[in-house]
C-alpha positions in Angstrom: 61.8 89.9 48.3 60.2 90.3 51.7 61.7 92.6 54.3 60.1 92.3 57.8 61.0 94.9 60.4 60.2 94.2 64.0 61.0 95.7 67.4 59.5 97.2 70.5 57.1 100.1 70.4 59.1 103.3 69.7 62.1 101.4 68.4 62.1 103.1 65.0 60.3 100.5 62.8 58.1 103.1 61.1 61.0 105.5 60.6 63.1 102.7 59.0 60.2 101.7 56.7 59.8 105.4 55.7 63.5 105.8 55.0 63.5 102.7 52.8 60.5 104.0 50.9 62.2 107.4 50.4 65.4 105.7 49.1 63.3 103.5 46.7 61.4 106.6 45.4 64.7 108.5 45.0 66.0 105.7 42.9 62.9 105.7 40.7 61.3 102.6 42.1 57.6 102.8 42.6 56.0 102.2 46.0 52.5 102.0 47.3 50.8 100.9 50.5 49.9 102.2 53.9 51.2 104.0 57.0 49.5 104.2 60.4 50.6 107.4 62.1 49.5 108.2 65.6 46.8 110.7 66.4 48.1 112.9 69.1 46.5 115.5 71.3 49.3 117.4 73.0 51.5 114.7 74.5 48.7 112.1 74.6 48.2 109.5 72.0 44.4 109.4 71.1 44.5 106.8 68.4 45.9 105.9 64.9 45.1 106.9 61.3 45.5 104.7 58.3 46.9 106.5 55.2 47.2 105.4 51.6 50.7 106.6 50.8 50.0 107.1 47.1 46.6 108.9 47.2 46.8 110.5 50.7 43.4 109.1 51.5 43.1 108.6 55.2 40.7 107.4 57.9 40.8 106.9 61.7 42.0 103.3 62.3 41.6 103.3 66.0 40.7 105.7 68.8 39.7 105.9 72.4 36.1 106.7 71.4 35.5 104.3 68.5 33.0 101.5 69.1 34.3 98.4 67.6 36.6 95.5 68.4 39.1 96.5 71.1 42.8 96.4 71.1 44.0 97.6 74.4 42.2 100.8 75.2 41.4 101.6 71.5 38.3 100.7 69.5 39.2 99.7 65.9 37.4 100.7 62.8 37.4 97.6 60.6 35.7 99.7 58.0 38.7 102.1 57.8 41.0 99.1 57.2 38.7 97.7 54.5 38.0 101.1 52.8 41.6 102.6 52.9 44.2 99.9 53.6 42.9 97.0 51.5 42.4 99.1 48.2 45.8 100.8 48.8 47.6 97.5 49.2 45.7 95.8 46.2 46.6 98.7 44.0 50.3 98.7 45.1 50.4 94.9 44.5 49.2 95.4 41.0 50.9 98.7 40.0 54.1 99.2 42.1 57.5 97.5 42.4 57.3 97.6 46.3 54.4 97.3 48.7 54.9 99.2 51.9 53.0 98.1 55.0 53.4 100.1 58.2 52.2 98.1 60.0 50.9 94.6 60.5 49.5 94.5 64.0 46.5 93.4 66.0 44.5 96.5 65.0 44.8 96.0 61.3 44.3 92.2 61.6 40.8 92.7 63.0 39.9 93.0 59.3 39.4 89.6 57.6 40.0 91.2 54.3 43.3 92.7 55.4 44.4 89.3 56.9 43.6 87.5 53.6 45.5 90.2 51.6 48.6 89.9 53.9 48.5 86.1 53.3 48.3 86.7 49.6 51.1 89.3 49.6 53.5 87.1 51.6 52.9 84.0 49.6 53.3 85.9 46.2 56.3 87.1 44.4 55.6 90.7 45.2 58.2 92.8 47.0 57.0 93.7 50.4 58.5 95.9 53.1 56.6 95.7 56.3 56.8 96.7 59.9 55.4 93.8 61.9 54.1 93.8 65.5 56.6 91.8 67.5 54.2 89.1 68.6 53.2 88.4 65.0 56.7 87.6 63.5 56.4 83.8 63.8 53.0 83.9 62.1 54.4 85.9 59.2 57.4 83.5 58.9 54.9 80.6 58.6 53.6 82.2 55.5 56.8 81.3 53.6 58.9 84.4 54.0 
């Protein structure tokens, strides 16, 4: 089963993914994967974190002051994706009933390892629930979902 949630920024994709995860956990289904919450300073968004939902391990995914590949005004830490997201998703793929990915977007896709793992997840029999950046839905569909 693959569930892909898409929509405009601020439309509730992450909220829906988190509610589905909560429901699954409440019904004794194991979940693992990642979330990418905003880093806020007052009312300003300064970047994004990447968090392993099982271990709580976290790193800065993107921020205004990071040197690295750019997505909009943010620099992306490919190392954070490779060191936090990739292991979290691999572990979830091997150990859990459901893999949660919030989200698949241009920042995360700067990592070749992440891209390859997303391909692997979407072409496997693993249950995946993912928020997907609106512009990437057709690309995900081509992977056989």
